[in-house]
N, C-alpha and C positions, 0 to 999 in steps of 0.2 A: 582189182579187188577192193571191196568196200570195207573200211575199218571204222567202227563206231565205238565210242566210249559210253559209259553208263548214262551220263546226262543227255547225250545225243539220242540214245535209244529211248529214254523216258519221254523226250520231247516228241518223238515220232510215234510212240505207241498209243493206240486208241483202245480203251477198255471194251467198248461195245464190239468193235471189229475183232479184237482179241478173243472175246467170248464166243463170237460166231465161229472163229477158227478152231477154238478148242472143242466146241460142240461137234463140228464136222469131223475133227480128228477122233473123238470118241466113237462116233458112228462108223467111220472108216475102219477103226480097230475092230469093232464088233463084227463087221462084215468081211474081215480078212483082206482088206484092200491096202495092206501096209506091209512093210518089212521092219521087224524089230528084233535084233539079236539080243542075247542074254545080257544082263547088266553086269558090268565089272564093279566090284565093291572092295574097298580098302577100309580097314578099321584101325584106329589109333586109340586104344583103350586108355593109355596113360594120360592122355589129354582130352578124353571124351570127344573124339573127333571121328569123322568118316568122310569118304569120298566115293562118289558114284560117277561112272562113265557110261553114258547112254547114247545110242545111235538109232535113228529111225528115218523112215521114208514113207510118205503117203503117195500111193499110186497116182500117176498123172500130174503130179506137181513138179515144179521146175528144179527143186533142190532137196537134198537130204542133209541131215544134221548129225554132228558128233558133239555131244555136250559133256562138259566136265563140271561137276557140282560138288562143293565141299560144305560140310557142316561141322563146325568146331564150337561146341555148346558152352564151353567155359569162357569164350571170348568176351562176353558181356562184362565180366569182371575186370577185363583189361581195357574196356572202352572200345572194343572192336566188334564189327558185325559178325554174327554167328555163321552166316552163309557167304559163299563166294563162288566164283567160277566163270565160265565163258562158253559161248556157243559158236561152233564153226559150221558155216553153211557152204555146201558144195553143189555144183551144177550136176543134175541127174543125167545130162546128155554127154558132157565132156569130162566130168570129174574135176574141173577147175574150181578153185576156191572163189565163191561168190562174195562171202562176207565173213569178217572176223568181228564177232559181237562181244566186246569186252564188257559185259554187263555186270560183272562182280556178283553174280548170282541173282540179280534182280529179276531177270526174265523167268528163272525157275520159281522164284517166290510168287510172282504175279500170275504165272500160269497155274500154279498150285492153288492160289486164291480163287481164280476164275473157275477151275475145275471143281473145287469144293462148292462154290456158289451154285454152279449149274446143277450139280448133283443134289444139293440140299433143296433147291427149288423143284426139282423133278420128283422128289420122294417125300418131302414134308407134307403135312396136312395143309389144305388150302387156307385154313384160318390161322396159321401159326403167326405168333408175334413175339414171343419171349425166346431169345436165343442165348444160350450159354456158350462162351468160348473158354475152353480149358487150355490154359497156357498164356503166357504173357510176353512172348517174343514177337518178332516181326511178322511171322506167319499168322499169328492171332489177329494182327491189324489187317493184313491182306484179306483174310477170310471175312472179316466184318465189312471192310470197305467194298469188296467185290460183291458181297451179298446185298448190301444196301444199294450199290450202283445198279445191279440187275433187278432190283425191286423198288423202283423210284416212287411208286404210289402206295407202298406198304409201310405202315408204321411199325418199326422193329425196335424193341428194347433189348439191348445187349447187356449181358452180365459177363464180367471177366473174372476168372479165378486162376491163380497161379500159385505154385508152391512157395514163391517169394511174394508176400502180400504187397510189398512196395512196387514190385514189377507189375502186378495186376492193376494197381492204382495208376501207375504211369501209362499203361496201355489204354485204360479207360479215358484218361485225360487226353491222350493223343487223338483218340477217336472223337471226343467231344469237340476238339478244335476243328475237326472236319464237319461238324454239325450232326454227328451221329449220337443218338441217345445211348449212353454207356455208363455203367457203374461197376465198381469192383466189389467182389464178395470174398469173405474169409471163410465161408462155410460151404464146402463143395457139396455135401449131402443135400443141404437145403436148396442150393442153386439148381442141382440136378432135378430135384423133385418138383420144381416150379417150371422147368424149361419145356417148351414145345420142341425145340431143336437144340442138340448139343453138338458142338464141333470141337474135336480134340486135336491139339497141335503140339504136343510135347514129345520129347525123346525118351519118355518113361520106359523103364524095363520091368517095372512091377505095376499091376493094374491100379488105376486111380478111380475109375468110375465103377461103382458096384451095382449089381443087378437089382437089389432090393430098393434102390433109390429111384428107379426109372418107371414112370407111368406108362401104361398102354397108350399107343398113339404117338409116342415120341419118335422123332427121327434123329439118328446119330450119324454124323459124317466123321470118320476116323482118319486123320491125316498123318499123325506122328510116326506110326510104325512103318518104317521103310527099309529095315534090314534085320537080320536074324537077332532074336533076343529082345526086341522092343515089344511092348504091350501096354496099351492104355485102358482097355476094357476088361472087366472080369470075364472069365470064360463062360460062366453061366449066363451072363448078359448076352453074349453072342449067340448062345444056344437057345435063348428065349425068342430071338428075332423071328418074326413071321416072314421076313424077306431079307436075304443077305445079298448085297450088291457090291460089285468091285469094278475097278477099271480094267484089270487083267488078272484072270484067275491064277495063272502060274505064279505071278509075282505076289499076289495077296496071300496065297496059301503057303508060299515058301518063305517070304520075309515081310509080309504085311500084318495087319491086325489079326487076320484069320489064321496065321501060322500056328497059333497055340491050339486052336480047335482042330486043325488038320493033324497036328502031331498027336493029339489025344484020340484020333480016329473018329472024330465026331462031325467032321465037315470035309466035303470033297468038292471037286470041280462041278459035279452034278448038282450041288446044292446052292451055287452062287450064280447070279445073273450079272452080265456086264451092263454098265451104265449106258453104253452106246445103244444097246437094245431098247432100253427104256426111253432114251432120247429120240430114237427113230420111230418109236411106236410099235416095234416088234414084240415088246413085252409091256404089259399094262402098268408095271410098277406097283405102287400102293393102290389097294382096292377098297380100303375102308379106313375110317378115322380112328379105329381102335388098334390097328396094326402097329407093331413095333418094327421099324425098319432101320437097318444098319448098312452103311456104305463104307467100304475099306478102299481108300485111294492110296496107291503106292507111287503114282507118277509114271507117265508114259513118255517114251522118247518121241512119239508122234505129236504130243503136246509141244515139246520143244521145237520140233520141225514146224508146227503150225504157227507158233508165236514168232519164230525166227523169220519165216517167210512173210509174216504180217509186217514186221519191221523192215525187211528188205524191200518189199513192194512199196511201202510208204516212202522209203528213202528214194526209190526210183521215181515215184510220182513227184516228189518234191524237187528232185534234180531236173526232171523234164519241165516243170513249171519255171524253174530258175533259168533254164536254157532258153525257154520261149521269151522270157523278159529281156534277156541279153541279146 
């Protein structure tokens, strides 16, 4: 069995290869070529924490994954990371353990960043340049870095807003160190009104982004709502959308950003399109520059399978090269 710690996983992981794997996992999900049981969810209200257990398999691949991911959102005040977890990869032919990936939540963070970037690029206007990141945590940085990595020839100006202004400033500075154009903003309404793309990454339980702030033609990728009770977007903003996209309708409507609209009887599975269909060309996605598009991403177990397999294959390739040299 292969055992890898976080630093080893990071050294093996290639963002471009990971993006290709995530893209194919979205398409496989939309075509029904996967096995994805229901998510197990635990909530720890007294410490603002949660835990998800997801498992998934993409037909025809060599392995399936069981992933444990935690999010404890008060950890930053203690100097601790807000996310943690591990991925377990098993052989799809024998059931034997192929790999224990002790990634401390990093693979979940990066696959979420890549999934958001792929979705944003698929649905935003071709001429977008001003991107607002709502939230100042690690996922805000992953979204910006992945979007810039997948758009190497595009000049993107990132604005970061967070409920804690100093956290927004720290996130913007961290992105600047990577050569990414980023500034912090203290005015969410103004930042929303200027944005071509808005990416929300908070654990908010009351809506932050209001409908009246958003221009036609804007694209929004909503990342933060991944369990019951979370909501980042005003209900009327969701209902204004010309196109509602999700990674998986059952998850989005039950515990994603779209849960509030479903509970109000204003959105159903017939009203949402999977991002896999857009990426495969089965659905056209945005059809005009004036459309308001919203994507609700709750995270798929097949994304975890895809990135875990990507790391496992990279490790096998590295080992084969080392064996040849010896």
